C-alpha positions, 0 to 999 in steps of 0.5 A: 584225905580219901575215904575207902569203901568196904570191899564187896566180894564178887559173889555178892555182886553177882547175886545182886545182878541176878536179883535185878534180872529176875525183877526185870523179867517179872516186870516185863512178863506182867506187862506182856500179860496186860498189853502184848497178848491182847493184840495177839488174841485179836489177831487170832480172832481175825486169823480166818478173815486175814487168811481168806483176804490174803488169798483173794479172789476166790472163785469156782473150783477153789478149795481150802479152809478159806472156802469154809469161812466164806460158806459159813458167812454166806450161811448166816445170810441164808445163802448157803446150807449149814453144812460147809465144805472146802470146795467152792462149788455151784451152791457157793457160787450161787450164794455169792452171786445172790449176795452181789445182786442184792447189793447192786454190785457186779454179779460175777460169782467171784469173791474179790476184795470189795465183795469180801469187805462187804461180807465181813461187814454184815456177818459175824466171825464163824464159830469153831462149831460152824466151821467144823459142822459140829451141831448141838440140838436146838429147843424141842418143837415136836417130840414124843407124846405130841399129837395134832395136825403138826405131827400129821404134817411131819409124818406126811413129809417123812413119807415123801422121803420114804422115812414113813410108811403106812397111815399118817396118825398125828401121834408122835409115837415110837415109830415117829421117833425112829423115823426122825432119828433116821432122817437126822442121822443121814443129814448130820443133824444131832440125832435126838428123835425130837424135832428142832428148828434145824430138823424142821427147816431141813425137812421142809427144804427137801419136801413139798407141802402135804396135800389133804389126801396125804394128811388124812389118808384119803385114797383116790377113787378109780384109776391111778392119778398122775402124780402131777394131779396130787398137788394144787388144783387140777383137772386130771384127764385120763385117756385110758379110763375116759375120765376127768377128775377134779382134784384139789390137794390130792382129793378127788372132788368130782368126776366125769365121763369124757371123750377126746379127739379123733386120730386125725385131731387128737387131744394133746397130752401133757401138763397145761393150765387154764388160760381162758374161760368162755361160758357161752362159747361158739367155735369160730372154726366149726360153728358149733356150741361149746358151752362152759369152755375152759381152754388149756392148749390153743383151741383145745378146751374142756367143755360140754358137748350136746353131741356127746350127750346124745350119741356117746362114744360113737363120735369124737371131738375136734381135739377138745375134752367133751363132757356130757354132764351139763349140770356137772360141768356147769358147776365145775366151770364156776369152781375152776380158776384161770391158772388151774392145772390141766393134766392129760395123760394115760394111766 
């Protein structure tokens, strides 16, 4: 005996199938949201690394996005400027070479697979902002209303780059704000008029330590000093004015009348340094006393000359810088150190 089942209309069967298909699609989409898209996001995050790795090696002259990634990672290690480009230039090559040398690898300046793996291991993935040179201001270090030596240093460094004119004041006023804004705009730093770490580091990299004369508006006396005399410690010897000035950080501490060698034995001009000192020196070549001799070029030295003290400019040295102030040169001899500069020039 057979039992017959109720007949289901075709339209009802199609509806059931549609409902099952919808349920299956929802289930798969949920599964994809939890498990399938996570690897995709990881792949996106590693995209730059994969792209660069796929096109190794990188070398001087290469261009493209991969170079920006490389430069940004080098910047994290202090081996490239913050501004990244798409060009593997001399700066990039120098950064790669330094990176390789620090890790005792073959220094080629090219990024091979081994160099790239090591670079990935010690840096983090560059941000979008870093790769597109989009900067945000950092915390304020100096700004309007501040006063003191730090502001003087800022103004003196801005003056070296022609962003500041006139006296250094030590007051962060409207003029200082304008100068900082101009410097920031030209260097693609967020223009705030306040000094953050990025601004300070960039300014420091482009300038030298200000001298005391620059910080406190001290003008040198007499003829113009050679620019090489304005930093550090220097005996600044001016043939035009027959003078020697002892200059420390741009400030003239003392000066002397001097005379030089003859036309046959001229005093050499240029930049030198003191390599030997001899308090009671006697010339082995001319058998003449050279007290307080400070040698700067071969046998040429700055020293006291009794003949200069007695006859003045009627005579000449054998190439040395003669000083006639005994007490003055004695004091200077005690102050000068080996390695101090000797600049012989004409103003």
